[in-house]
N, C-alpha and C positions, 0 to 999 in steps of 0.2 A: 256073297262077297256083295259093299257095295261100296263105290269109291267118290272121290271129288282130284276135282285137279284146280289148282289155283287160278290157273290164266281163266276159267270159269266158272266162276263164283258161286255162279245161282243153278246149275247142274248137279246132278246127282247119277252117278255109271253103275247099275246091278249089273253083276254075270252072273250067269249059272258057272258053279264050277266043274260039275258034273263035266259036263261040254265043253267048259271054257269060253265060250257064249258070250256075246252082250244083248240080255234083259232086256232094258227098260232105259232109256236116258231120261230122266227125270226135271225139268223143266221150272223154275221157279220164277215168279216176278221178284224177289227180294235176293241175299246173297244167303247162301245154308251155311248155319253155324252150329248146326251139330246133327246127326245122324245116326240109327243106330239102333241092332235086328234084335228081338227079343230072342233073349239066349234058349228060349222055347221053340218054335217054331218061327215062322216066313214073315212075319210081320215087321214090316221098315219103319221107325217112325219119324220127319225127318224136322227141323228148329230153323225157323227164318230169322226170326226176332219179333216176330208177331204174338199176337194177342191167338192162335192157333197154332195147333200144330197140325201135319200131314201125312197121314197113314199110306202105306204102298204093300199090298203081297201078291204071290203071283196071279191073283183071280180079279182086284183093283184097287182103286186109290178113294179115297177120302180124305175132304177138313178137318180136323176136331174144334170147335171152338171151345175157350175156355173161357171159367166162368169168372165172372167179374166179381172183384172183395165188394161187395160193399157191408161189409162188419164191421170193420175199427176203422178210424183215423186214418191210423199208424204207418198201416201198409199203405202198398201203390191201389188203384184202384183195378189195376189188370196187369196182370206177369205178360213180361215182352221176349218170350221160350228164342237163350242163347243154347242151354247146355242139358240133353238127354242123360240120365243114366235109369238101363236097370235095375229092375232086383235080380239075381243069379236061376231066383226060379221065373222069374219072367212071367211075376202075377204082378205085379206093379212098379210102375217108373218113378222114379224124380224129374221134374221140371224147373230150372231154373232160369234168370235172368237175371242181372246186376247185385240185388239187395234181395231175391224172394225168394222159394220152394213154393213148389205143392206135389202132393201127394196123391197120383193119378190110379186107375185102376182099369186100365183098358181092357175091353171087351174080345171075346177074340173074331166075332160078328161085326165089326166096325166095319172092315168093307164088305160093299152090296146091299146094304142095308137103308129104308130110307129114299131122300133123294142127294147121300151122297155130303153132306152134311152134317156132324153125329155131335151130341156135347159129349167128355170124356168123363 
């Protein structure tokens, strides 16, 4: 389970529900806007209103840079993620800001691959 306290808006607290113990405290530079666990695994995606998301699993964490929109003049060049919504099967998720949404297909092996910075 993951929780957030309004008095510490940049922190996400991750709890192990089998032992009722604190597993991790994830501190960010910006206030956390949204966070959701994948429905089928222990992959936690965190949004802080930036053009990147953060992924945590019990085995590690990484930063996921979102692609820029260079295709249309009508859409903003980048998405500052404020909300995360997983598909019930966990195969994809929607990342949204105030006006734009993208459909993402995260890999199960995002964490622990390469230099910790991945593209989604």
